DOLOLO-879451 format. One record per residue: residue number from 1; chain; x, y, z of N, C-alpha, C in turn. Coordinates in nm, 4 decimals, padded with zeros to 6 digits, always signed. Layout:
DOLOLO-879451
(NUM,A,(X,Y,Z),(X,Y,Z),(X,Y,Z));
...
***
This chain:
DOLOLO-879451
(1,A,(+05.8741,+02.1705,+17.8659),(+05.8005,+02.1529,+17.9909),(+05.8818,+02.2151,+18.1046));
(2,A,(+05.8189,+02.2955,+18.1855),(+05.8874,+02.3518,+18.3005),(+05.8785,+02.2552,+18.4172));
(3,A,(+05.9627,+02.2738,+18.5157),(+05.9639,+02.1815,+18.6299),(+05.8302,+02.1795,+18.7033));
(4,A,(+05.7536,+02.2874,+18.6976),(+05.6235,+02.2891,+18.7663),(+05.5198,+02.2053,+18.6916));
(5,A,(+05.5514,+02.1650,+18.5685),(+05.4587,+02.0846,+18.4901),(+05.4890,+01.9353,+18.4959));
(6,A,(+05.5965,+01.8954,+18.5639),(+05.6310,+01.7539,+18.5717),(+05.5268,+01.6777,+18.6520));
(7,A,(+05.5014,+01.5559,+18.6084),(+05.4100,+01.4668,+18.6791),(+05.4808,+01.3355,+18.7082));
(8,A,(+05.4415,+01.2725,+18.8144),(+05.4891,+01.1390,+18.8464),(+05.3689,+01.0459,+18.8284));
(9,A,(+05.3772,+00.9583,+18.7270),(+05.2645,+00.8698,+18.6952),(+05.2979,+00.7251,+18.7301));
(10,A,(+05.1988,+00.6543,+18.7833),(+05.2195,+00.5136,+18.8164),(+05.2429,+00.4292,+18.6928));
(11,A,(+05.1833,+00.4680,+18.5813),(+05.2083,+00.3960,+18.4565),(+05.1946,+00.4909,+18.3385));
(12,A,(+05.2542,+00.4506,+18.2284),(+05.2534,+00.5286,+18.1055),(+05.2256,+00.4311,+17.9924));
(13,A,(+05.1260,+00.4615,+17.9106),(+05.0855,+00.3684,+17.8062),(+05.0256,+00.4455,+17.6891));
(14,A,(+04.9835,+00.3710,+17.5890),(+04.9148,+00.4316,+17.4747),(+04.7643,+00.4284,+17.4989));
(15,A,(+04.6931,+00.5116,+17.4274),(+04.5471,+00.5170,+17.4410),(+04.4820,+00.3897,+17.3879));
(16,A,(+04.5545,+00.3132,+17.3077),(+04.4982,+00.1895,+17.2521),(+04.5142,+00.0707,+17.3466));
(17,A,(+04.5882,+00.0874,+17.4558),(+04.5984,-00.0179,+17.5570),(+04.4570,-00.0434,+17.6106));
(18,A,(+04.4132,-00.1694,+17.6157),(+04.2731,-00.1981,+17.6561),(+04.2331,-00.1381,+17.7903));
(19,A,(+04.3194,-00.1441,+17.8918),(+04.2843,-00.0882,+18.0221),(+04.2767,+00.0640,+18.0176));
(20,A,(+04.3701,+00.1254,+17.9481),(+04.3704,+00.2709,+17.9359),(+04.2519,+00.3166,+17.8526));
(21,A,(+04.2245,+00.2464,+17.7455),(+04.1114,+00.2795,+17.6590),(+03.9796,+00.2741,+17.7361));
(22,A,(+03.9657,+00.1736,+17.8220),(+03.8439,+00.1611,+17.9031),(+03.8330,+00.2779,+18.0006));
(23,A,(+03.9439,+00.3153,+18.0624),(+03.9449,+00.4273,+18.1558),(+03.9097,+00.5577,+18.0841));
(24,A,(+03.9669,+00.5778,+17.9656),(+03.9353,+00.6971,+17.8872),(+03.7873,+00.7004,+17.8521));
(25,A,(+03.7315,+00.5850,+17.8158),(+03.5898,+00.5756,+17.7826),(+03.5009,+00.6164,+17.8989));
(26,A,(+03.5396,+00.5753,+18.0206),(+03.4624,+00.6124,+18.1395),(+03.4646,+00.7632,+18.1626));
(27,A,(+03.5719,+00.8280,+18.1156),(+03.5830,+00.9733,+18.1290),(+03.5244,+01.0472,+18.0095));
(28,A,(+03.4709,+00.9731,+17.9127),(+03.4113,+01.0345,+17.7951),(+03.5129,+01.0808,+17.6926));
(29,A,(+03.6306,+01.0203,+17.6946),(+03.7373,+01.0570,+17.6014),(+03.7538,+00.9436,+17.5003));
(30,A,(+03.7452,+00.9756,+17.3732),(+03.7658,+00.8747,+17.2682),(+03.9151,+00.8489,+17.2537));
(31,A,(+03.9554,+00.7233,+17.2637),(+04.0969,+00.6875,+17.2526),(+04.1553,+00.7366,+17.1205));
(32,A,(+04.0737,+00.7386,+17.0169),(+04.1215,+00.7825,+16.8853),(+04.1535,+00.9318,+16.8825));
(33,A,(+04.1017,+01.0068,+16.9795),(+04.1276,+01.1510,+16.9864),(+04.2544,+01.1853,+17.0639));
(34,A,(+04.3172,+01.0842,+17.1252),(+04.4339,+01.1081,+17.2094),(+04.5614,+01.0879,+17.1298));
(35,A,(+04.6466,+01.1892,+17.1314),(+04.7775,+01.1752,+17.0678),(+04.8833,+01.1701,+17.1773));
(36,A,(+04.9877,+01.0967,+17.1527),(+05.0934,+01.0818,+17.2518),(+05.0577,+00.9768,+17.3541));
(37,A,(+05.1373,+00.9699,+17.4574),(+05.1183,+00.8694,+17.5613),(+05.0212,+00.9183,+17.6682));
(38,A,(+04.9665,+00.8234,+17.7427),(+04.8716,+00.8533,+17.8498),(+04.9345,+00.8120,+17.9827));
(39,A,(+04.9401,+00.9069,+18.0750),(+04.9854,+00.8760,+18.2099),(+04.8652,+00.8398,+18.2953));
(40,A,(+04.8812,+00.7392,+18.3798),(+04.7714,+00.6937,+18.4651),(+04.8119,+00.7103,+18.6117));
(41,A,(+04.7207,+00.7631,+18.6911),(+04.7402,+00.7912,+18.8335),(+04.8640,+00.8784,+18.8522));
(42,A,(+04.8508,+01.0041,+18.8162),(+04.9632,+01.0977,+18.8171),(+04.9507,+01.2003,+18.9301));
(43,A,(+05.0659,+01.2387,+18.9810),(+05.0730,+01.3437,+19.0834),(+05.1714,+01.4493,+19.0380));
(44,A,(+05.1393,+01.5756,+19.0593),(+05.2355,+01.6810,+19.0222),(+05.3550,+01.6790,+19.1167));
(45,A,(+05.4711,+01.7094,+19.0635),(+05.5910,+01.7203,+19.1462),(+05.6669,+01.8442,+19.1043));
(46,A,(+05.7570,+01.8873,+19.1876),(+05.8454,+01.9983,+19.1533),(+05.9876,+01.9483,+19.1675));
(47,A,(+06.0629,+01.9559,+19.0585),(+06.2008,+01.9079,+19.0602),(+06.2980,+02.0152,+19.1071));
(48,A,(+06.2453,+02.1325,+19.1398),(+06.3325,+02.2409,+19.1831),(+06.3915,+02.2079,+19.3197));
(49,A,(+06.5241,+02.2099,+19.3265),(+06.5902,+02.1869,+19.4543),(+06.5955,+02.0418,+19.4960));
(50,A,(+06.5573,+01.9510,+19.4094),(+06.5590,+01.8095,+19.4426),(+06.6656,+01.7425,+19.3581));
(51,A,(+06.7563,+01.6725,+19.4210),(+06.8616,+01.6036,+19.3477),(+06.8109,+01.4745,+19.2887));
(52,A,(+06.8578,+01.4397,+19.1695),(+06.8181,+01.3140,+19.1073),(+06.6745,+01.3162,+19.0622));
(53,A,(+06.6158,+01.1986,+19.0523),(+06.4776,+01.1839,+19.0087),(+06.3880,+01.1665,+19.1310));
(54,A,(+06.3061,+01.2656,+19.1650),(+06.2217,+01.2572,+19.2843),(+06.1012,+01.1657,+19.2664));
(55,A,(+06.0876,+01.1056,+19.1508),(+05.9720,+01.0216,+19.1206),(+06.0141,+00.8751,+19.1174));
(56,A,(+05.9486,+00.7928,+19.1979),(+05.9815,+00.6501,+19.2027),(+05.9134,+00.5734,+19.0890));
(57,A,(+05.8195,+00.6359,+19.0200),(+05.7484,+00.5703,+18.9100),(+05.7972,+00.6301,+18.7784));
(58,A,(+05.7088,+00.6876,+18.6965),(+05.7449,+00.7433,+18.5656),(+05.7339,+00.8947,+18.5675));
(59,A,(+05.8472,+00.9628,+18.5505),(+05.8491,+01.1087,+18.5447),(+05.8159,+01.1518,+18.4024));
(60,A,(+05.7102,+01.2319,+18.3879),(+05.6635,+01.2722,+18.2552),(+05.6257,+01.4200,+18.2524));
(61,A,(+05.6115,+01.4701,+18.1314),(+05.5583,+01.6031,+18.1065),(+05.4381,+01.5816,+18.0143));
(62,A,(+05.3209,+01.6314,+18.0526),(+05.1983,+01.6043,+17.9768),(+05.1315,+01.7339,+17.9308));
(63,A,(+05.0678,+01.7268,+17.8161),(+04.9995,+01.8425,+17.7583),(+04.8669,+01.8713,+17.8274));
(64,A,(+04.7997,+01.7676,+17.8797),(+04.6671,+01.7863,+17.9382),(+04.6555,+01.7054,+18.0666));
(65,A,(+04.6547,+01.7743,+18.1789),(+04.6391,+01.7091,+18.3082),(+04.5158,+01.7653,+18.3789));
(66,A,(+04.4053,+01.7714,+18.3076),(+04.2843,+01.8310,+18.3641),(+04.1866,+01.7275,+18.4190));
(67,A,(+04.2372,+01.6076,+18.4503),(+04.1494,+01.5011,+18.5001),(+04.1879,+01.4608,+18.6420));
(68,A,(+04.2346,+01.5579,+18.7207),(+04.2690,+01.5379,+18.8626),(+04.3652,+01.4231,+18.8872));
(69,A,(+04.4570,+01.3995,+18.7930),(+04.5583,+01.2971,+18.8127),(+04.5165,+01.1573,+18.7745));
(70,A,(+04.3890,+01.1366,+18.7476),(+04.3438,+01.0036,+18.7084),(+04.4111,+00.9615,+18.5790));
(71,A,(+04.4072,+01.0491,+18.4804),(+04.4830,+01.0306,+18.3572),(+04.5405,+01.1657,+18.3167));
(72,A,(+04.6508,+01.1603,+18.2433),(+04.7115,+01.2801,+18.1858),(+04.7392,+01.2468,+18.0392));
(73,A,(+04.7067,+01.3385,+17.9509),(+04.7148,+01.3107,+17.8073),(+04.8330,+01.3816,+17.7413));
(74,A,(+04.8811,+01.3231,+17.6340),(+04.9904,+01.3831,+17.5576),(+05.1201,+01.3858,+17.6343));
(75,A,(+05.1538,+01.2766,+17.6998),(+05.2715,+01.2718,+17.7866),(+05.3983,+01.2322,+17.7119));
(76,A,(+05.5090,+01.2852,+17.7626),(+05.6421,+01.2529,+17.7130),(+05.7296,+01.2212,+17.8338));
(77,A,(+05.7978,+01.1058,+17.8303),(+05.8901,+01.0742,+17.9439),(+05.9999,+01.1794,+17.9538));
(78,A,(+06.0402,+01.2076,+18.0756),(+06.1463,+01.3062,+18.0998),(+06.2744,+01.2330,+18.1333));
***
């Protein structure tokens, strides 16, 4: 993951978590189709030129962030 792909997510969970599963369902995503962790309420950040961890929540790198930050799929903590 490059620094331009880092996200800061308010929470990180599995797709089988009841709240996350419900949110995925509202977006038309089957929880069984999701691999890896799911980031919830994510914002893109750039770690370039920033000392330490610029994210006060969970800094992650995700494979699919095409849901405008509401959820990000296939996340890995950084």
